[in-house]
mmCIF file as Biopython writes it, N, C-alpha, C and O atoms, coordinates in Angstrom:
data_model
#
loop_
_atom_site.group_PDB
_atom_site.id
_atom_site.type_symbol
_atom_site.label_atom_id
_atom_site.label_alt_id
_atom_site.label_comp_id
_atom_site.label_asym_id
_atom_site.label_entity_id
_atom_site.label_seq_id
_atom_site.pdbx_PDB_ins_code
_atom_site.Cartn_x
_atom_site.Cartn_y
_atom_site.Cartn_z
_atom_site.occupancy
_atom_site.B_iso_or_equiv
_atom_site.auth_seq_id
_atom_site.auth_asym_id
_atom_site.pdbx_PDB_model_num
ATOM 1   N N  . MET A ? 1  ? -60.850 -19.655 -74.416 1.0 0.0 1  A 1 
ATOM 2   C CA . MET A ? 1  ? -60.944 -19.339 -73.003 1.0 0.0 1  A 1 
ATOM 3   C C  . MET A ? 1  ? -59.549 -19.008 -72.496 1.0 0.0 1  A 1 
ATOM 4   O O  . MET A ? 1  ? -58.584 -19.692 -72.838 1.0 0.0 1  A 1 
ATOM 5   N N  . THR A ? 2  ? -59.440 -17.987 -71.702 1.0 0.0 2  A 1 
ATOM 6   C CA . THR A ? 2  ? -58.151 -17.618 -71.126 1.0 0.0 2  A 1 
ATOM 7   C C  . THR A ? 2  ? -58.237 -17.688 -69.610 1.0 0.0 2  A 1 
ATOM 8   O O  . THR A ? 2  ? -59.309 -17.557 -69.020 1.0 0.0 2  A 1 
ATOM 9   N N  . TYR A ? 3  ? -57.111 -17.892 -69.015 1.0 0.0 3  A 1 
ATOM 10  C CA . TYR A ? 3  ? -57.013 -17.976 -67.565 1.0 0.0 3  A 1 
ATOM 11  C C  . TYR A ? 3  ? -55.944 -17.002 -67.090 1.0 0.0 3  A 1 
ATOM 12  O O  . TYR A ? 3  ? -55.009 -16.702 -67.832 1.0 0.0 3  A 1 
ATOM 13  N N  . PRO A ? 4  ? -56.067 -16.513 -65.887 1.0 0.0 4  A 1 
ATOM 14  C CA . PRO A ? 4  ? -55.004 -15.635 -65.378 1.0 0.0 4  A 1 
ATOM 15  C C  . PRO A ? 4  ? -53.735 -16.432 -65.113 1.0 0.0 4  A 1 
ATOM 16  O O  . PRO A ? 4  ? -53.785 -17.627 -64.819 1.0 0.0 4  A 1 
ATOM 17  N N  . LEU A ? 5  ? -52.620 -15.767 -65.218 1.0 0.0 5  A 1 
ATOM 18  C CA . LEU A ? 5  ? -51.329 -16.375 -64.919 1.0 0.0 5  A 1 
ATOM 19  C C  . LEU A ? 5  ? -50.706 -15.586 -63.775 1.0 0.0 5  A 1 
ATOM 20  O O  . LEU A ? 5  ? -50.427 -14.395 -63.908 1.0 0.0 5  A 1 
ATOM 21  N N  . PHE A ? 6  ? -50.495 -16.252 -62.669 1.0 0.0 6  A 1 
ATOM 22  C CA . PHE A ? 6  ? -49.849 -15.644 -61.519 1.0 0.0 6  A 1 
ATOM 23  C C  . PHE A ? 6  ? -48.456 -16.228 -61.397 1.0 0.0 6  A 1 
ATOM 24  O O  . PHE A ? 6  ? -48.294 -17.448 -61.411 1.0 0.0 6  A 1 
ATOM 25  N N  . ILE A ? 7  ? -47.462 -15.387 -61.280 1.0 0.0 7  A 1 
ATOM 26  C CA . ILE A ? 7  ? -46.088 -15.846 -61.125 1.0 0.0 7  A 1 
ATOM 27  C C  . ILE A ? 7  ? -45.578 -15.319 -59.795 1.0 0.0 7  A 1 
ATOM 28  O O  . ILE A ? 7  ? -45.526 -14.111 -59.567 1.0 0.0 7  A 1 
ATOM 29  N N  . VAL A ? 8  ? -45.205 -16.238 -58.927 1.0 0.0 8  A 1 
ATOM 30  C CA . VAL A ? 8  ? -44.683 -15.871 -57.607 1.0 0.0 8  A 1 
ATOM 31  C C  . VAL A ? 8  ? -43.163 -15.879 -57.698 1.0 0.0 8  A 1 
ATOM 32  O O  . VAL A ? 8  ? -42.557 -16.907 -58.002 1.0 0.0 8  A 1 
ATOM 33  N N  . THR A ? 9  ? -42.557 -14.739 -57.435 1.0 0.0 9  A 1 
ATOM 34  C CA . THR A ? 9  ? -41.106 -14.639 -57.518 1.0 0.0 9  A 1 
ATOM 35  C C  . THR A ? 9  ? -40.548 -14.110 -56.206 1.0 0.0 9  A 1 
ATOM 36  O O  . THR A ? 9  ? -41.277 -13.572 -55.373 1.0 0.0 9  A 1 
ATOM 37  N N  . GLY A ? 10 ? -39.266 -14.271 -56.043 1.0 0.0 10 A 1 
ATOM 38  C CA . GLY A ? 10 ? -38.604 -13.747 -54.858 1.0 0.0 10 A 1 
ATOM 39  C C  . GLY A ? 10 ? -37.281 -14.454 -54.632 1.0 0.0 10 A 1 
ATOM 40  O O  . GLY A ? 10 ? -36.965 -15.449 -55.284 1.0 0.0 10 A 1 
ATOM 41  N N  . ILE A ? 11 ? -36.527 -13.921 -53.705 1.0 0.0 11 A 1 
ATOM 42  C CA . ILE A ? 11 ? -35.230 -14.513 -53.404 1.0 0.0 11 A 1 
ATOM 43  C C  . ILE A ? 11 ? -35.411 -15.822 -52.645 1.0 0.0 11 A 1 
ATOM 44  O O  . ILE A ? 11 ? -36.488 -16.111 -52.123 1.0 0.0 11 A 1 
ATOM 45  N N  . SER A ? 12 ? -34.365 -16.590 -52.596 1.0 0.0 12 A 1 
ATOM 46  C CA . SER A ? 12 ? -34.390 -17.865 -51.893 1.0 0.0 12 A 1 
ATOM 47  C C  . SER A ? 12 ? -34.800 -17.656 -50.436 1.0 0.0 12 A 1 
ATOM 48  O O  . SER A ? 12 ? -34.278 -16.782 -49.745 1.0 0.0 12 A 1 
ATOM 49  N N  . GLY A ? 13 ? -35.740 -18.475 -49.992 1.0 0.0 13 A 1 
ATOM 50  C CA . GLY A ? 13 ? -36.178 -18.409 -48.604 1.0 0.0 13 A 1 
ATOM 51  C C  . GLY A ? 13 ? -37.233 -17.360 -48.313 1.0 0.0 13 A 1 
ATOM 52  O O  . GLY A ? 13 ? -37.557 -17.112 -47.152 1.0 0.0 13 A 1 
ATOM 53  N N  . SER A ? 14 ? -37.781 -16.732 -49.367 1.0 0.0 14 A 1 
ATOM 54  C CA . SER A ? 14 ? -38.746 -15.659 -49.142 1.0 0.0 14 A 1 
ATOM 55  C C  . SER A ? 14 ? -40.183 -16.142 -48.971 1.0 0.0 14 A 1 
ATOM 56  O O  . SER A ? 14 ? -41.068 -15.352 -48.644 1.0 0.0 14 A 1 
ATOM 57  N N  . GLY A ? 15 ? -40.421 -17.444 -49.193 1.0 0.0 15 A 1 
ATOM 58  C CA . GLY A ? 15 ? -41.762 -17.994 -48.971 1.0 0.0 15 A 1 
ATOM 59  C C  . GLY A ? 15 ? -42.546 -18.290 -50.230 1.0 0.0 15 A 1 
ATOM 60  O O  . GLY A ? 15 ? -43.771 -18.402 -50.186 1.0 0.0 15 A 1 
ATOM 61  N N  . LYS A ? 16 ? -41.855 -18.419 -51.355 1.0 0.0 16 A 1 
ATOM 62  C CA . LYS A ? 16 ? -42.544 -18.715 -52.616 1.0 0.0 16 A 1 
ATOM 63  C C  . LYS A ? 16 ? -43.255 -20.056 -52.567 1.0 0.0 16 A 1 
ATOM 64  O O  . LYS A ? 16 ? -44.411 -20.153 -52.978 1.0 0.0 16 A 1 
ATOM 65  N N  . SER A ? 17 ? -42.598 -21.078 -52.081 1.0 0.0 17 A 1 
ATOM 66  C CA . SER A ? 17 ? -43.223 -22.405 -52.029 1.0 0.0 17 A 1 
ATOM 67  C C  . SER A ? 17 ? -44.396 -22.413 -51.063 1.0 0.0 17 A 1 
ATOM 68  O O  . SER A ? 17 ? -45.427 -23.024 -51.347 1.0 0.0 17 A 1 
ATOM 69  N N  . ALA A ? 18 ? -44.256 -21.750 -49.937 1.0 0.0 18 A 1 
ATOM 70  C CA . ALA A ? 18 ? -45.354 -21.664 -48.970 1.0 0.0 18 A 1 
ATOM 71  C C  . ALA A ? 18 ? -46.541 -20.928 -49.584 1.0 0.0 18 A 1 
ATOM 72  O O  . ALA A ? 18 ? -47.692 -21.315 -49.387 1.0 0.0 18 A 1 
ATOM 73  N N  . THR A ? 19 ? -46.252 -19.873 -50.324 1.0 0.0 19 A 1 
ATOM 74  C CA . THR A ? 19 ? -47.313 -19.129 -50.997 1.0 0.0 19 A 1 
ATOM 75  C C  . THR A ? 19 ? -48.010 -19.997 -52.027 1.0 0.0 19 A 1 
ATOM 76  O O  . THR A ? 19 ? -49.236 -19.974 -52.138 1.0 0.0 19 A 1 
ATOM 77  N N  . SER A ? 20 ? -47.232 -20.765 -52.784 1.0 0.0 20 A 1 
ATOM 78  C CA . SER A ? 20 ? -47.814 -21.666 -53.784 1.0 0.0 20 A 1 
ATOM 79  C C  . SER A ? 20 ? -48.729 -22.691 -53.137 1.0 0.0 20 A 1 
ATOM 80  O O  . SER A ? 20 ? -49.798 -22.995 -53.667 1.0 0.0 20 A 1 
ATOM 81  N N  . LEU A ? 21 ? -48.317 -23.220 -52.000 1.0 0.0 21 A 1 
ATOM 82  C CA . LEU A ? 21 ? -49.161 -24.189 -51.291 1.0 0.0 21 A 1 
ATOM 83  C C  . LEU A ? 21 ? -50.480 -23.561 -50.852 1.0 0.0 21 A 1 
ATOM 84  O O  . LEU A ? 21 ? -51.531 -24.194 -50.947 1.0 0.0 21 A 1 
ATOM 85  N N  . GLU A ? 22 ? -50.430 -22.337 -50.378 1.0 0.0 22 A 1 
ATOM 86  C CA . GLU A ? 22 ? -51.654 -21.637 -49.971 1.0 0.0 22 A 1 
ATOM 87  C C  . GLU A ? 22 ? -52.543 -21.341 -51.176 1.0 0.0 22 A 1 
ATOM 88  O O  . GLU A ? 22 ? -53.766 -21.454 -51.094 1.0 0.0 22 A 1 
ATOM 89  N N  . LEU A ? 23 ? -51.925 -20.963 -52.292 1.0 0.0 23 A 1 
ATOM 90  C CA . LEU A ? 23 ? -52.704 -20.723 -53.504 1.0 0.0 23 A 1 
ATOM 91  C C  . LEU A ? 23 ? -53.425 -21.979 -53.964 1.0 0.0 23 A 1 
ATOM 92  O O  . LEU A ? 23 ? -54.564 -21.909 -54.427 1.0 0.0 23 A 1 
ATOM 93  N N  . GLN A ? 24 ? -52.765 -23.135 -53.840 1.0 0.0 24 A 1 
ATOM 94  C CA . GLN A ? 24 ? -53.403 -24.399 -54.218 1.0 0.0 24 A 1 
ATOM 95  C C  . GLN A ? 24 ? -54.658 -24.640 -53.384 1.0 0.0 24 A 1 
ATOM 96  O O  . GLN A ? 24 ? -55.635 -25.200 -53.880 1.0 0.0 24 A 1 
ATOM 97  N N  . LYS A ? 25 ? -54.634 -24.224 -52.135 1.0 0.0 25 A 1 
ATOM 98  C CA . LYS A ? 25 ? -55.783 -24.431 -51.243 1.0 0.0 25 A 1 
ATOM 99  C C  . LYS A ? 25 ? -56.967 -23.538 -51.607 1.0 0.0 25 A 1 
ATOM 100 O O  . LYS A ? 25 ? -58.118 -23.972 -51.544 1.0 0.0 25 A 1 
ATOM 101 N N  . ILE A ? 26 ? -56.685 -22.290 -51.988 1.0 0.0 26 A 1 
ATOM 102 C CA . ILE A ? 26 ? -57.782 -21.358 -52.214 1.0 0.0 26 A 1 
ATOM 103 C C  . ILE A ? 26 ? -58.207 -21.248 -53.681 1.0 0.0 26 A 1 
ATOM 104 O O  . ILE A ? 26 ? -59.299 -20.764 -53.978 1.0 0.0 26 A 1 
ATOM 105 N N  . MET A ? 27 ? -57.354 -21.692 -54.585 1.0 0.0 27 A 1 
ATOM 106 C CA . MET A ? 27 ? -57.679 -21.620 -56.013 1.0 0.0 27 A 1 
ATOM 107 C C  . MET A ? 27 ? -57.857 -23.031 -56.564 1.0 0.0 27 A 1 
ATOM 108 O O  . MET A ? 27 ? -57.098 -23.480 -57.423 1.0 0.0 27 A 1 
ATOM 109 N N  . VAL A ? 28 ? -58.866 -23.714 -56.056 1.0 0.0 28 A 1 
ATOM 110 C CA . VAL A ? 28 ? -59.041 -25.133 -56.369 1.0 0.0 28 A 1 
ATOM 111 C C  . VAL A ? 28 ? -59.389 -25.398 -57.832 1.0 0.0 28 A 1 
ATOM 112 O O  . VAL A ? 28 ? -59.207 -26.519 -58.307 1.0 0.0 28 A 1 
ATOM 113 N N  . ASP A ? 29 ? -59.883 -24.398 -58.555 1.0 0.0 29 A 1 
ATOM 114 C CA . ASP A ? 29 ? -60.219 -24.598 -59.964 1.0 0.0 29 A 1 
ATOM 115 C C  . ASP A ? 29 ? -59.058 -24.312 -60.909 1.0 0.0 29 A 1 
ATOM 116 O O  . ASP A ? 29 ? -59.219 -24.360 -62.129 1.0 0.0 29 A 1 
ATOM 117 N N  . PHE A ? 30 ? -57.884 -24.016 -60.345 1.0 0.0 30 A 1 
ATOM 118 C CA . PHE A ? 30 ? -56.719 -23.678 -61.149 1.0 0.0 30 A 1 
ATOM 119 C C  . PHE A ? 30 ? -55.565 -24.598 -60.796 1.0 0.0 30 A 1 
ATOM 120 O O  . PHE A ? 30 ? -55.507 -25.149 -59.697 1.0 0.0 30 A 1 
ATOM 121 N N  . ASN A ? 31 ? -54.657 -24.755 -61.730 1.0 0.0 31 A 1 
ATOM 122 C CA . ASN A ? 31 ? -53.423 -25.492 -61.468 1.0 0.0 31 A 1 
ATOM 123 C C  . ASN A ? 31 ? -52.377 -24.516 -60.964 1.0 0.0 31 A 1 
ATOM 124 O O  . ASN A ? 31 ? -52.180 -23.450 -61.547 1.0 0.0 31 A 1 
ATOM 125 N N  . VAL A ? 32 ? -51.716 -24.878 -59.892 1.0 0.0 32 A 1 
ATOM 126 C CA . VAL A ? 32 ? -50.653 -24.057 -59.332 1.0 0.0 32 A 1 
ATOM 127 C C  . VAL A ? 32 ? -49.370 -24.868 -59.405 1.0 0.0 32 A 1 
ATOM 128 O O  . VAL A ? 32 ? -49.313 -25.988 -58.896 1.0 0.0 32 A 1 
ATOM 129 N N  . PHE A ? 33 ? -48.350 -24.319 -60.028 1.0 0.0 33 A 1 
ATOM 130 C CA . PHE A ? 33 ? -47.079 -25.009 -60.204 1.0 0.0 33 A 1 
ATOM 131 C C  . PHE A ? 33 ? -45.989 -24.307 -59.408 1.0 0.0 33 A 1 
ATOM 132 O O  . PHE A ? 33 ? -45.913 -23.079 -59.378 1.0 0.0 33 A 1 
ATOM 133 N N  . ASP A ? 34 ? -45.170 -25.087 -58.783 1.0 0.0 34 A 1 
ATOM 134 C CA . ASP A ? 34 ? -44.009 -24.585 -58.066 1.0 0.0 34 A 1 
ATOM 135 C C  . ASP A ? 34 ? -42.796 -24.781 -58.967 1.0 0.0 34 A 1 
ATOM 136 O O  . ASP A ? 34 ? -42.573 -25.884 -59.466 1.0 0.0 34 A 1 
ATOM 137 N N  . MET A ? 35 ? -42.017 -23.739 -59.180 1.0 0.0 35 A 1 
ATOM 138 C CA . MET A ? 35 ? -40.837 -23.820 -60.051 1.0 0.0 35 A 1 
ATOM 139 C C  . MET A ? 35 ? -39.924 -24.970 -59.641 1.0 0.0 35 A 1 
ATOM 140 O O  . MET A ? 35 ? -39.305 -25.605 -60.496 1.0 0.0 35 A 1 
ATOM 141 N N  . ASP A ? 36 ? -39.834 -25.246 -58.333 1.0 0.0 36 A 1 
ATOM 142 C CA . ASP A ? 36 ? -38.961 -26.323 -57.873 1.0 0.0 36 A 1 
ATOM 143 C C  . ASP A ? 36 ? -39.387 -27.679 -58.424 1.0 0.0 36 A 1 
ATOM 144 O O  . ASP A ? 36 ? -38.566 -28.590 -58.524 1.0 0.0 36 A 1 
ATOM 145 N N  . LEU A ? 37 ? -40.658 -27.822 -58.780 1.0 0.0 37 A 1 
ATOM 146 C CA . LEU A ? 37 ? -41.128 -29.084 -59.332 1.0 0.0 37 A 1 
ATOM 147 C C  . LEU A ? 37 ? -40.780 -29.230 -60.809 1.0 0.0 37 A 1 
ATOM 148 O O  . LEU A ? 37 ? -40.767 -30.338 -61.346 1.0 0.0 37 A 1 
ATOM 149 N N  . ILE A ? 38 ? -40.500 -28.108 -61.460 1.0 0.0 38 A 1 
ATOM 150 C CA . ILE A ? 38 ? -40.207 -28.126 -62.893 1.0 0.0 38 A 1 
ATOM 151 C C  . ILE A ? 38 ? -38.710 -28.150 -63.156 1.0 0.0 38 A 1 
ATOM 152 O O  . ILE A ? 38 ? -38.268 -28.680 -64.176 1.0 0.0 38 A 1 
ATOM 153 N N  . VAL A ? 39 ? -37.940 -27.592 -62.261 1.0 0.0 39 A 1 
ATOM 154 C CA . VAL A ? 39 ? -36.490 -27.550 -62.432 1.0 0.0 39 A 1 
ATOM 155 C C  . VAL A ? 39 ? -35.927 -28.945 -62.178 1.0 0.0 39 A 1 
ATOM 156 O O  . VAL A ? 39 ? -36.170 -29.542 -61.129 1.0 0.0 39 A 1 
ATOM 157 N N  . ASN A ? 40 ? -35.179 -29.454 -63.139 1.0 0.0 40 A 1 
ATOM 158 C CA . ASN A ? 40 ? -34.596 -30.781 -62.958 1.0 0.0 40 A 1 
ATOM 159 C C  . ASN A ? 40 ? -33.079 -30.752 -63.061 1.0 0.0 40 A 1 
ATOM 160 O O  . ASN A ? 40 ? -32.428 -31.796 -63.035 1.0 0.0 40 A 1 
ATOM 161 N N  . ASN A ? 41 ? -32.523 -29.561 -63.177 1.0 0.0 41 A 1 
ATOM 162 C CA . ASN A ? 41 ? -31.069 -29.429 -63.216 1.0 0.0 41 A 1 
ATOM 163 C C  . ASN A ? 41 ? -30.712 -27.991 -62.851 1.0 0.0 41 A 1 
ATOM 164 O O  . ASN A ? 41 ? -31.584 -27.205 -62.481 1.0 0.0 41 A 1 
ATOM 165 N N  . ASP A ? 42 ? -29.452 -27.653 -62.954 1.0 0.0 42 A 1 
ATOM 166 C CA . ASP A ? 42 ? -29.001 -26.309 -62.599 1.0 0.0 42 A 1 
ATOM 167 C C  . ASP A ? 42 ? -29.038 -25.331 -63.763 1.0 0.0 42 A 1 
ATOM 168 O O  . ASP A ? 42 ? -28.565 -24.201 -63.642 1.0 0.0 42 A 1 
ATOM 169 N N  . ASP A ? 43 ? -29.598 -25.759 -64.892 1.0 0.0 43 A 1 
ATOM 170 C CA . ASP A ? 43 ? -29.673 -24.895 -66.069 1.0 0.0 43 A 1 
ATOM 171 C C  . ASP A ? 43 ? -30.911 -24.008 -65.946 1.0 0.0 43 A 1 
ATOM 172 O O  . ASP A ? 43 ? -32.025 -24.429 -66.256 1.0 0.0 43 A 1 
ATOM 173 N N  . TYR A ? 44 ? -30.697 -22.784 -65.493 1.0 0.0 44 A 1 
ATOM 174 C CA . TYR A ? 44 ? -31.806 -21.858 -65.221 1.0 0.0 44 A 1 
ATOM 175 C C  . TYR A ? 44 ? -32.626 -21.569 -66.475 1.0 0.0 44 A 1 
ATOM 176 O O  . TYR A ? 44 ? -33.854 -21.520 -66.404 1.0 0.0 44 A 1 
ATOM 177 N N  . GLN A ? 45 ? -31.980 -21.380 -67.610 1.0 0.0 45 A 1 
ATOM 178 C CA . GLN A ? 45 ? -32.709 -21.055 -68.837 1.0 0.0 45 A 1 
ATOM 179 C C  . GLN A ? 45 ? -33.623 -22.201 -69.244 1.0 0.0 45 A 1 
ATOM 180 O O  . GLN A ? 45 ? -34.761 -21.963 -69.647 1.0 0.0 45 A 1 
ATOM 181 N N  . THR A ? 46 ? -33.151 -23.440 -69.149 1.0 0.0 46 A 1 
ATOM 182 C CA . THR A ? 46 ? -33.989 -24.585 -69.474 1.0 0.0 46 A 1 
ATOM 183 C C  . THR A ? 46 ? -35.186 -24.653 -68.535 1.0 0.0 46 A 1 
ATOM 184 O O  . THR A ? 46 ? -36.304 -24.936 -68.965 1.0 0.0 46 A 1 
ATOM 185 N N  . ALA A ? 47 ? -34.949 -24.394 -67.250 1.0 0.0 47 A 1 
ATOM 186 C CA . ALA A ? 47 ? -36.041 -24.408 -66.274 1.0 0.0 47 A 1 
ATOM 187 C C  . ALA A ? 47 ? -37.083 -23.349 -66.627 1.0 0.0 47 A 1 
ATOM 188 O O  . ALA A ? 47 ? -38.282 -23.624 -66.588 1.0 0.0 47 A 1 
ATOM 189 N N  . CYS A ? 48 ? -36.641 -22.151 -66.969 1.0 0.0 48 A 1 
ATOM 190 C CA . CYS A ? 48 ? -37.577 -21.086 -67.344 1.0 0.0 48 A 1 
ATOM 191 C C  . CYS A ? 48 ? -38.340 -21.450 -68.605 1.0 0.0 48 A 1 
ATOM 192 O O  . CYS A ? 48 ? -39.541 -21.196 -68.698 1.0 0.0 48 A 1 
ATOM 193 N N  . ASP A ? 49 ? -37.658 -22.040 -69.573 1.0 0.0 49 A 1 
ATOM 194 C CA . ASP A ? 49 ? -38.326 -22.465 -70.802 1.0 0.0 49 A 1 
ATOM 195 C C  . ASP A ? 49 ? -39.403 -23.502 -70.500 1.0 0.0 49 A 1 
ATOM 196 O O  . ASP A ? 49 ? -40.498 -23.448 -71.060 1.0 0.0 49 A 1 
ATOM 197 N N  . ASN A ? 50 ? -39.089 -24.451 -69.609 1.0 0.0 50 A 1 
ATOM 198 C CA . ASN A ? 50 ? -40.070 -25.471 -69.227 1.0 0.0 50 A 1 
ATOM 199 C C  . ASN A ? 50 ? -41.276 -24.835 -68.543 1.0 0.0 50 A 1 
ATOM 200 O O  . ASN A ? 50 ? -42.415 -25.229 -68.793 1.0 0.0 50 A 1 
ATOM 201 N N  . TRP A ? 51 ? -41.031 -23.862 -67.688 1.0 0.0 51 A 1 
ATOM 202 C CA . TRP A ? 51 ? -42.100 -23.176 -66.967 1.0 0.0 51 A 1 
ATOM 203 C C  . TRP A ? 51 ? -43.008 -22.463 -67.960 1.0 0.0 51 A 1 
ATOM 204 O O  . TRP A ? 51 ? -44.231 -22.519 -67.839 1.0 0.0 51 A 1 
ATOM 205 N N  . LEU A ? 52 ? -42.411 -21.791 -68.944 1.0 0.0 52 A 1 
ATOM 206 C CA . LEU A ? 52 ? -43.206 -21.080 -69.931 1.0 0.0 52 A 1 
ATOM 207 C C  . LEU A ? 52 ? -44.012 -22.038 -70.810 1.0 0.0 52 A 1 
ATOM 208 O O  . LEU A ? 52 ? -45.117 -21.703 -71.238 1.0 0.0 52 A 1 
ATOM 209 N N  . LYS A ? 53 ? -43.464 -23.233 -71.080 1.0 0.0 53 A 1 
ATOM 210 C CA . LYS A ? 53 ? -44.222 -24.235 -71.840 1.0 0.0 53 A 1 
ATOM 211 C C  . LYS A ? 53 ? -45.469 -24.659 -71.060 1.0 0.0 53 A 1 
ATOM 212 O O  . LYS A ? 53 ? -46.549 -24.807 -71.632 1.0 0.0 53 A 1 
ATOM 213 N N  . VAL A ? 54 ? -45.306 -24.851 -69.755 1.0 0.0 54 A 1 
ATOM 214 C CA . VAL A ? 54 ? -46.439 -25.227 -68.907 1.0 0.0 54 A 1 
ATOM 215 C C  . VAL A ? 54 ? -47.476 -24.098 -68.898 1.0 0.0 54 A 1 
ATOM 216 O O  . VAL A ? 54 ? -48.676 -24.348 -69.012 1.0 0.0 54 A 1 
ATOM 217 N N  . ALA A ? 55 ? -47.005 -22.861 -68.763 1.0 0.0 55 A 1 
ATOM 218 C CA . ALA A ? 55 ? -47.916 -21.727 -68.718 1.0 0.0 55 A 1 
ATOM 219 C C  . ALA A ? 55 ? -48.667 -21.561 -70.041 1.0 0.0 55 A 1 
ATOM 220 O O  . ALA A ? 55 ? -49.841 -21.190 -70.047 1.0 0.0 55 A 1 
ATOM 221 N N  . TYR A ? 56 ? -47.991 -21.836 -71.160 1.0 0.0 56 A 1 
ATOM 222 C CA . TYR A ? 56 ? -48.618 -21.680 -72.459 1.0 0.0 56 A 1 
ATOM 223 C C  . TYR A ? 56 ? -49.726 -22.691 -72.639 1.0 0.0 56 A 1 
ATOM 224 O O  . TYR A ? 56 ? -50.377 -22.714 -73.684 1.0 0.0 56 A 1 
#
C-alpha cells in the first residue's frame, strides 16, 4: 500500500506550520509532520535525513 507524500516548503514565516496544522484537521486518516518537530539541532542535513526516514 502506498500513500501520498506532501511536502510543505517555503521561507521562514511563510505559513508552513499553519498549513500543516490545517492539513492535520482535514486529513485525519494521514499523519502530518512539521519539520520543526523533527529538527533537534542546527544541523540541516541531519534534520532532512530524519524527515526522509519518517517519510520512508
